PyMOL Python script that loads the backbone (N, CA, C, O; Angstrom):
from pymol import cmd

cmd.read_pdbstr("""\
ATOM      1  N   MET A   1      -9.802   9.630 -10.284  1.00  0.00           N
ATOM      2  CA  MET A   1      -9.141   8.308 -10.024  1.00  0.00           C
ATOM      3  C   MET A   1      -8.600   8.358  -8.585  1.00  0.00           C
ATOM      4  O   MET A   1      -7.920   9.307  -8.195  1.00  0.00           O
ATOM      5  N   THR A   2      -8.913   7.338  -7.830  1.00  0.00           N
ATOM      6  CA  THR A   2      -8.367   7.274  -6.459  1.00  0.00           C
ATOM      7  C   THR A   2      -7.057   6.773  -6.435  1.00  0.00           C
ATOM      8  O   THR A   2      -6.517   6.359  -7.462  1.00  0.00           O
ATOM      9  N   ASP A   3      -6.401   6.779  -5.129  1.00  0.00           N
ATOM     10  CA  ASP A   3      -4.995   6.372  -5.014  1.00  0.00           C
ATOM     11  C   ASP A   3      -5.095   4.731  -5.282  1.00  0.00           C
ATOM     12  O   ASP A   3      -4.243   4.103  -5.909  1.00  0.00           O
ATOM     13  N   GLU A   4      -6.107   4.244  -4.781  1.00  0.00           N
ATOM     14  CA  GLU A   4      -6.062   2.567  -4.872  1.00  0.00           C
ATOM     15  C   GLU A   4      -6.118   2.331  -6.418  1.00  0.00           C
ATOM     16  O   GLU A   4      -5.463   1.413  -6.912  1.00  0.00           O
ATOM     17  N   GLU A   5      -6.950   3.209  -7.237  1.00  0.00           N
ATOM     18  CA  GLU A   5      -7.146   2.894  -8.521  1.00  0.00           C
ATOM     19  C   GLU A   5      -5.760   3.059  -9.375  1.00  0.00           C
ATOM     20  O   GLU A   5      -5.457   2.406 -10.374  1.00  0.00           O
ATOM     21  N   MET A   6      -5.056   4.001  -8.798  1.00  0.00           N
ATOM     22  CA  MET A   6      -3.701   4.508  -9.540  1.00  0.00           C
ATOM     23  C   MET A   6      -2.647   3.294  -9.247  1.00  0.00           C
ATOM     24  O   MET A   6      -1.741   3.064 -10.047  1.00  0.00           O
ATOM     25  N   LEU A   7      -2.803   2.605  -8.166  1.00  0.00           N
ATOM     26  CA  LEU A   7      -1.697   1.629  -7.694  1.00  0.00           C
ATOM     27  C   LEU A   7      -1.884   0.367  -8.649  1.00  0.00           C
ATOM     28  O   LEU A   7      -0.958  -0.082  -9.324  1.00  0.00           O
ATOM     29  N   TYR A   8      -3.156  -0.153  -8.639  1.00  0.00           N
ATOM     30  CA  TYR A   8      -3.328  -1.393  -9.467  1.00  0.00           C
ATOM     31  C   TYR A   8      -4.702  -1.270  -9.998  1.00  0.00           C
ATOM     32  O   TYR A   8      -5.611  -0.650  -9.446  1.00  0.00           O
ATOM     33  N   ASP A   9      -4.790  -2.028 -11.315  1.00  0.00           N
ATOM     34  CA  ASP A   9      -5.936  -2.210 -11.902  1.00  0.00           C
ATOM     35  C   ASP A   9      -6.515  -3.397 -11.505  1.00  0.00           C
ATOM     36  O   ASP A   9      -5.870  -4.178 -10.805  1.00  0.00           O
ATOM     37  N   ASP A  10      -7.782  -3.671 -11.898  1.00  0.00           N
ATOM     38  CA  ASP A  10      -8.645  -4.835 -11.304  1.00  0.00           C
ATOM     39  C   ASP A  10      -7.943  -6.164 -11.684  1.00  0.00           C
ATOM     40  O   ASP A  10      -8.041  -7.106 -10.897  1.00  0.00           O
ATOM     41  N   VAL A  11      -7.261  -6.302 -12.807  1.00  0.00           N
ATOM     42  CA  VAL A  11      -6.683  -7.504 -13.279  1.00  0.00           C
ATOM     43  C   VAL A  11      -5.537  -7.808 -12.175  1.00  0.00           C
ATOM     44  O   VAL A  11      -5.466  -8.854 -11.531  1.00  0.00           O
ATOM     45  N   HIS A  12      -4.765  -6.845 -12.083  1.00  0.00           N
ATOM     46  CA  HIS A  12      -3.574  -6.954 -11.106  1.00  0.00           C
ATOM     47  C   HIS A  12      -3.940  -7.323  -9.768  1.00  0.00           C
ATOM     48  O   HIS A  12      -3.347  -8.211  -9.156  1.00  0.00           O
ATOM     49  N   ILE A  13      -5.096  -6.531  -9.201  1.00  0.00           N
ATOM     50  CA  ILE A  13      -5.626  -6.956  -7.961  1.00  0.00           C
ATOM     51  C   ILE A  13      -6.064  -8.335  -7.837  1.00  0.00           C
ATOM     52  O   ILE A  13      -5.798  -8.956  -6.808  1.00  0.00           O
ATOM     53  N   ALA A  14      -6.719  -8.881  -8.803  1.00  0.00           N
ATOM     54  CA  ALA A  14      -7.294 -10.272  -8.844  1.00  0.00           C
ATOM     55  C   ALA A  14      -6.166 -11.176  -8.781  1.00  0.00           C
ATOM     56  O   ALA A  14      -6.289 -12.198  -8.106  1.00  0.00           O
ATOM     57  N   LEU A  15      -4.934 -10.906  -9.476  1.00  0.00           N
ATOM     58  CA  LEU A  15      -3.902 -11.826  -9.615  1.00  0.00           C
ATOM     59  C   LEU A  15      -3.285 -11.902  -8.169  1.00  0.00           C
ATOM     60  O   LEU A  15      -3.106 -12.954  -7.556  1.00  0.00           O
ATOM     61  N   LEU A  16      -2.992 -10.679  -7.722  1.00  0.00           N
ATOM     62  CA  LEU A  16      -2.297 -10.641  -6.423  1.00  0.00           C
ATOM     63  C   LEU A  16      -3.179 -11.332  -5.243  1.00  0.00           C
ATOM     64  O   LEU A  16      -2.638 -11.949  -4.326  1.00  0.00           O
ATOM     65  N   GLU A  17      -4.457 -11.187  -5.340  1.00  0.00           N
ATOM     66  CA  GLU A  17      -5.413 -11.774  -4.310  1.00  0.00           C
ATOM     67  C   GLU A  17      -5.305 -13.326  -4.617  1.00  0.00           C
ATOM     68  O   GLU A  17      -5.307 -14.086  -3.649  1.00  0.00           O
ATOM     69  N   ASP A  18      -5.211 -13.839  -5.873  1.00  0.00           N
ATOM     70  CA  ASP A  18      -5.094 -15.340  -6.184  1.00  0.00           C
ATOM     71  C   ASP A  18      -3.955 -15.879  -5.427  1.00  0.00           C
ATOM     72  O   ASP A  18      -3.976 -16.944  -4.810  1.00  0.00           O
ATOM     73  N   ILE A  19      -2.945 -15.058  -5.518  1.00  0.00           N
ATOM     74  CA  ILE A  19      -1.689 -15.520  -4.993  1.00  0.00           C
ATOM     75  C   ILE A  19      -1.490 -15.379  -3.383  1.00  0.00           C
ATOM     76  O   ILE A  19      -1.038 -16.297  -2.699  1.00  0.00           O
ATOM     77  N   TRP A  20      -1.849 -14.221  -2.908  1.00  0.00           N
ATOM     78  CA  TRP A  20      -1.686 -13.942  -1.461  1.00  0.00           C
ATOM     79  C   TRP A  20      -2.955 -13.836  -0.682  1.00  0.00           C
ATOM     80  O   TRP A  20      -2.914 -13.590   0.523  1.00  0.00           O
ATOM     81  N   GLY A  21      -4.131 -14.018  -1.345  1.00  0.00           N
ATOM     82  CA  GLY A  21      -5.250 -13.927  -0.591  1.00  0.00           C
ATOM     83  C   GLY A  21      -5.957 -12.520  -0.564  1.00  0.00           C
ATOM     84  O   GLY A  21      -5.280 -11.526  -0.827  1.00  0.00           O
ATOM     85  N   GLU A  22      -7.189 -12.408  -0.278  1.00  0.00           N
ATOM     86  CA  GLU A  22      -7.806 -10.997  -0.059  1.00  0.00           C
ATOM     87  C   GLU A  22      -7.192 -10.199   0.966  1.00  0.00           C
ATOM     88  O   GLU A  22      -6.826 -10.700   2.029  1.00  0.00           O
ATOM     89  N   GLY A  23      -7.038  -8.771   0.649  1.00  0.00           N
ATOM     90  CA  GLY A  23      -6.387  -7.893   1.526  1.00  0.00           C
ATOM     91  C   GLY A  23      -4.900  -7.881   1.428  1.00  0.00           C
ATOM     92  O   GLY A  23      -4.182  -7.600   2.388  1.00  0.00           O
ATOM     93  N   PHE A  24      -4.473  -8.180   0.287  1.00  0.00           N
ATOM     94  CA  PHE A  24      -2.849  -8.445   0.150  1.00  0.00           C
ATOM     95  C   PHE A  24      -2.181  -7.055   0.505  1.00  0.00           C
ATOM     96  O   PHE A  24      -1.023  -7.048   0.924  1.00  0.00           O
ATOM     97  N   LEU A  25      -2.959  -5.759   0.328  1.00  0.00           N
ATOM     98  CA  LEU A  25      -2.228  -4.631   0.598  1.00  0.00           C
ATOM     99  C   LEU A  25      -1.947  -4.499   2.225  1.00  0.00           C
ATOM    100  O   LEU A  25      -0.826  -4.321   2.700  1.00  0.00           O
ATOM    101  N   SER A  26      -2.979  -4.599   2.872  1.00  0.00           N
ATOM    102  CA  SER A  26      -3.082  -4.793   4.361  1.00  0.00           C
ATOM    103  C   SER A  26      -4.444  -5.077   4.705  1.00  0.00           C
ATOM    104  O   SER A  26      -5.293  -4.817   3.852  1.00  0.00           O
ATOM    105  N   PRO A  27      -4.809  -5.568   5.809  1.00  0.00           N
ATOM    106  CA  PRO A  27      -6.086  -5.957   6.028  1.00  0.00           C
ATOM    107  C   PRO A  27      -7.123  -4.743   6.085  1.00  0.00           C
ATOM    108  O   PRO A  27      -8.330  -4.942   5.954  1.00  0.00           O
ATOM    109  N   GLY A  28      -6.586  -3.485   6.287  1.00  0.00           N
ATOM    110  CA  GLY A  28      -7.493  -2.221   6.250  1.00  0.00           C
ATOM    111  C   GLY A  28      -7.313  -1.461   5.093  1.00  0.00           C
ATOM    112  O   GLY A  28      -7.949  -0.419   4.934  1.00  0.00           O
ATOM    113  N   GLY A  29      -6.413  -1.925   4.165  1.00  0.00           N
ATOM    114  CA  GLY A  29      -6.290  -1.153   2.898  1.00  0.00           C
ATOM    115  C   GLY A  29      -5.515   0.252   3.165  1.00  0.00           C
ATOM    116  O   GLY A  29      -4.998   0.459   4.263  1.00  0.00           O
ATOM    117  N   PRO A  30      -5.470   0.979   2.366  1.00  0.00           N
ATOM    118  CA  PRO A  30      -4.806   2.332   2.408  1.00  0.00           C
ATOM    119  C   PRO A  30      -5.422   3.035   3.569  1.00  0.00           C
ATOM    120  O   PRO A  30      -4.665   3.748   4.228  1.00  0.00           O
ATOM    121  N   ASP A  31      -6.621   2.955   3.912  1.00  0.00           N
ATOM    122  CA  ASP A  31      -7.026   3.775   4.973  1.00  0.00           C
ATOM    123  C   ASP A  31      -6.232   3.319   6.238  1.00  0.00           C
ATOM    124  O   ASP A  31      -5.772   4.195   6.971  1.00  0.00           O
ATOM    125  N   GLU A  32      -6.047   2.035   6.532  1.00  0.00           N
ATOM    126  CA  GLU A  32      -5.247   1.513   7.728  1.00  0.00           C
ATOM    127  C   GLU A  32      -3.841   1.927   7.704  1.00  0.00           C
ATOM    128  O   GLU A  32      -3.250   2.169   8.756  1.00  0.00           O
ATOM    129  N   VAL A  33      -3.223   2.029   6.458  1.00  0.00           N
ATOM    130  CA  VAL A  33      -1.891   2.542   6.415  1.00  0.00           C
ATOM    131  C   VAL A  33      -1.864   3.942   6.814  1.00  0.00           C
ATOM    132  O   VAL A  33      -0.986   4.324   7.588  1.00  0.00           O
ATOM    133  N   ALA A  34      -2.798   4.794   6.329  1.00  0.00           N
ATOM    134  CA  ALA A  34      -2.803   6.250   6.679  1.00  0.00           C
ATOM    135  C   ALA A  34      -3.097   6.406   8.198  1.00  0.00           C
ATOM    136  O   ALA A  34      -2.545   7.309   8.826  1.00  0.00           O
ATOM    137  N   ARG A  35      -3.928   5.571   8.779  1.00  0.00           N
ATOM    138  CA  ARG A  35      -4.181   5.600  10.301  1.00  0.00           C
ATOM    139  C   ARG A  35      -2.894   5.312  11.102  1.00  0.00           C
ATOM    140  O   ARG A  35      -2.539   5.945  12.096  1.00  0.00           O
ATOM    141  N   VAL A  36      -2.221   4.243  10.524  1.00  0.00           N
ATOM    142  CA  VAL A  36      -0.939   3.870  11.366  1.00  0.00           C
ATOM    143  C   VAL A  36       0.091   4.981  11.173  1.00  0.00           C
ATOM    144  O   VAL A  36       0.827   5.206  12.134  1.00  0.00           O
ATOM    145  N   LEU A  37       0.233   5.653  10.143  1.00  0.00           N
ATOM    146  CA  LEU A  37       1.308   6.527   9.854  1.00  0.00           C
ATOM    147  C   LEU A  37       0.848   7.945  10.249  1.00  0.00           C
ATOM    148  O   LEU A  37       1.662   8.864  10.162  1.00  0.00           O
ATOM    149  N   GLU A  38      -0.429   8.180  10.685  1.00  0.00           N
ATOM    150  CA  GLU A  38      -0.957   9.397  11.153  1.00  0.00           C
ATOM    151  C   GLU A  38      -0.090  10.095  12.227  1.00  0.00           C
ATOM    152  O   GLU A  38       0.233   9.466  13.235  1.00  0.00           O
ATOM    153  N   GLY A  39       0.301  11.403  12.038  1.00  0.00           N
ATOM    154  CA  GLY A  39       1.199  12.041  13.030  1.00  0.00           C
ATOM    155  C   GLY A  39       2.733  11.838  12.801  1.00  0.00           C
ATOM    156  O   GLY A  39       3.540  12.508  13.446  1.00  0.00           O
ATOM    157  N   LEU A  40       3.122  10.933  11.904  1.00  0.00           N
ATOM    158  CA  LEU A  40       4.455  10.814  11.660  1.00  0.00           C
ATOM    159  C   LEU A  40       4.817  11.813  10.480  1.00  0.00           C
ATOM    160  O   LEU A  40       4.208  11.830   9.410  1.00  0.00           O
ATOM    161  N   ASP A  41       5.864  12.630  10.798  1.00  0.00           N
ATOM    162  CA  ASP A  41       6.433  13.507   9.644  1.00  0.00           C
ATOM    163  C   ASP A  41       7.520  12.810   8.918  1.00  0.00           C
ATOM    164  O   ASP A  41       8.672  12.764   9.349  1.00  0.00           O
ATOM    165  N   LEU A  42       7.067  12.180   7.624  1.00  0.00           N
ATOM    166  CA  LEU A  42       8.036  11.424   7.033  1.00  0.00           C
ATOM    167  C   LEU A  42       8.654  12.336   5.940  1.00  0.00           C
ATOM    168  O   LEU A  42       9.635  11.921   5.322  1.00  0.00           O
ATOM    169  N   SER A  43       8.131  13.553   5.671  1.00  0.00           N
ATOM    170  CA  SER A  43       8.736  14.363   4.611  1.00  0.00           C
ATOM    171  C   SER A  43      10.166  14.526   4.698  1.00  0.00           C
ATOM    172  O   SER A  43      10.716  14.877   5.742  1.00  0.00           O
ATOM    173  N   GLY A  44      10.836  14.257   3.533  1.00  0.00           N
ATOM    174  CA  GLY A  44      12.258  14.522   3.418  1.00  0.00           C
ATOM    175  C   GLY A  44      13.013  13.445   4.079  1.00  0.00           C
ATOM    176  O   GLY A  44      14.242  13.527   4.069  1.00  0.00           O
ATOM    177  N   LYS A  45      12.422  12.415   4.670  1.00  0.00           N
ATOM    178  CA  LYS A  45      13.041  11.318   5.266  1.00  0.00           C
ATOM    179  C   LYS A  45      13.069   9.986   4.479  1.00  0.00           C
ATOM    180  O   LYS A  45      12.159   9.695   3.702  1.00  0.00           O
ATOM    181  N   THR A  46      14.113   9.202   4.695  1.00  0.00           N
ATOM    182  CA  THR A  46      14.215   7.928   4.113  1.00  0.00           C
ATOM    183  C   THR A  46      13.597   6.821   4.851  1.00  0.00           C
ATOM    184  O   THR A  46      13.947   6.677   6.022  1.00  0.00           O
ATOM    185  N   VAL A  47      12.717   6.003   4.344  1.00  0.00           N
ATOM    186  CA  VAL A  47      12.013   4.900   4.943  1.00  0.00           C
ATOM    187  C   VAL A  47      12.434   3.530   4.298  1.00  0.00           C
ATOM    188  O   VAL A  47      12.309   3.383   3.082  1.00  0.00           O
ATOM    189  N   LEU A  48      12.877   2.633   5.006  1.00  0.00           N
ATOM    190  CA  LEU A  48      13.190   1.352   4.524  1.00  0.00           C
ATOM    191  C   LEU A  48      11.937   0.369   4.723  1.00  0.00           C
ATOM    192  O   LEU A  48      11.577   0.017   5.846  1.00  0.00           O
ATOM    193  N   ASP A  49      11.404   0.020   3.734  1.00  0.00           N
ATOM    194  CA  ASP A  49      10.140  -1.032   3.892  1.00  0.00           C
ATOM    195  C   ASP A  49      10.700  -2.340   3.626  1.00  0.00           C
ATOM    196  O   ASP A  49      10.968  -2.743   2.494  1.00  0.00           O
ATOM    197  N   ILE A  50      10.888  -3.058   4.799  1.00  0.00           N
ATOM    198  CA  ILE A  50      11.385  -4.555   4.692  1.00  0.00           C
ATOM    199  C   ILE A  50      10.301  -5.381   4.627  1.00  0.00           C
ATOM    200  O   ILE A  50       9.382  -5.286   5.441  1.00  0.00           O
ATOM    201  N   GLY A  51      10.313  -6.340   3.570  1.00  0.00           N
ATOM    202  CA  GLY A  51       9.160  -7.266   3.272  1.00  0.00           C
ATOM    203  C   GLY A  51       8.033  -6.447   2.634  1.00  0.00           C
ATOM    204  O   GLY A  51       6.856  -6.590   2.965  1.00  0.00           O
ATOM    205  N   CYS A  52       8.430  -5.630   1.756  1.00  0.00           N
ATOM    206  CA  CYS A  52       7.318  -4.781   1.152  1.00  0.00           C
ATOM    207  C   CYS A  52       6.388  -5.515   0.206  1.00  0.00           C
ATOM    208  O   CYS A  52       5.430  -4.881  -0.237  1.00  0.00           O
ATOM    209  N   GLY A  53       6.552  -6.721  -0.136  1.00  0.00           N
ATOM    210  CA  GLY A  53       5.541  -7.536  -0.842  1.00  0.00           C
ATOM    211  C   GLY A  53       5.306  -6.914  -2.279  1.00  0.00           C
ATOM    212  O   GLY A  53       6.173  -6.869  -3.151  1.00  0.00           O
ATOM    213  N   SER A  54       4.272  -6.537  -2.379  1.00  0.00           N
ATOM    214  CA  SER A  54       3.884  -5.930  -3.789  1.00  0.00           C
ATOM    215  C   SER A  54       4.442  -4.457  -3.908  1.00  0.00           C
ATOM    216  O   SER A  54       4.529  -3.909  -5.007  1.00  0.00           O
ATOM    217  N   GLY A  55       4.765  -3.925  -2.892  1.00  0.00           N
ATOM    218  CA  GLY A  55       5.295  -2.383  -2.871  1.00  0.00           C
ATOM    219  C   GLY A  55       4.164  -1.482  -2.876  1.00  0.00           C
ATOM    220  O   GLY A  55       4.410  -0.334  -3.246  1.00  0.00           O
ATOM    221  N   ALA A  56       2.942  -1.769  -2.534  1.00  0.00           N
ATOM    222  CA  ALA A  56       1.943  -0.876  -2.570  1.00  0.00           C
ATOM    223  C   ALA A  56       2.095   0.169  -1.370  1.00  0.00           C
ATOM    224  O   ALA A  56       1.976   1.377  -1.571  1.00  0.00           O
ATOM    225  N   ILE A  57       2.338  -0.318  -0.235  1.00  0.00           N
ATOM    226  CA  ILE A  57       2.573   0.497   0.799  1.00  0.00           C
ATOM    227  C   ILE A  57       3.868   1.471   0.727  1.00  0.00           C
ATOM    228  O   ILE A  57       3.888   2.523   1.365  1.00  0.00           O
ATOM    229  N   ALA A  58       4.864   1.085  -0.028  1.00  0.00           N
ATOM    230  CA  ALA A  58       5.886   1.965  -0.264  1.00  0.00           C
ATOM    231  C   ALA A  58       5.474   3.113  -1.268  1.00  0.00           C
ATOM    232  O   ALA A  58       5.968   4.239  -1.206  1.00  0.00           O
ATOM    233  N   VAL A  59       4.528   2.735  -2.196  1.00  0.00           N
ATOM    234  CA  VAL A  59       3.985   3.788  -3.026  1.00  0.00           C
ATOM    235  C   VAL A  59       3.191   4.805  -2.208  1.00  0.00           C
ATOM    236  O   VAL A  59       3.277   6.015  -2.418  1.00  0.00           O
ATOM    237  N   LEU A  60       2.479   4.307  -1.344  1.00  0.00           N
ATOM    238  CA  LEU A  60       1.672   5.332  -0.553  1.00  0.00           C
ATOM    239  C   LEU A  60       2.494   6.225   0.462  1.00  0.00           C
ATOM    240  O   LEU A  60       2.158   7.368   0.772  1.00  0.00           O
ATOM    241  N   LEU A  61       3.638   5.552   0.953  1.00  0.00           N
ATOM    242  CA  LEU A  61       4.596   6.332   1.841  1.00  0.00           C
ATOM    243  C   LEU A  61       5.298   7.387   0.965  1.00  0.00           C
ATOM    244  O   LEU A  61       5.729   8.432   1.452  1.00  0.00           O
ATOM    245  N   ALA A  62       5.400   7.075  -0.373  1.00  0.00           N
ATOM    246  CA  ALA A  62       6.184   7.980  -1.198  1.00  0.00           C
ATOM    247  C   ALA A  62       5.374   9.152  -1.574  1.00  0.00           C
ATOM    248  O   ALA A  62       5.896  10.238  -1.825  1.00  0.00           O
ATOM    249  N   ARG A  63       4.110   8.945  -1.617  1.00  0.00           N
ATOM    250  CA  ARG A  63       3.147  10.124  -1.842  1.00  0.00           C
ATOM    251  C   ARG A  63       3.118  10.951  -0.649  1.00  0.00           C
ATOM    252  O   ARG A  63       2.408  11.956  -0.612  1.00  0.00           O
TER     253      ARG A  63
END
""", "prot")
cmd.dss("prot")
cmd.show_as("cartoon", "prot")
cmd.util.cbc("prot")
cmd.orient("prot")
């Protein structure tokens, strides 16, 4: 099971896309989030995700 599959099942994704449109996680999905965060050492740090929407990015940050 991939990280994306663990976050949301197909039904949940379809519902969120009906509400917010395609690409609700971010335009580039989890790969783009990983690219943006590359090189940041967040281990043991607190991160405040303001406007987290569905919370998917917060889940990726926690991992």
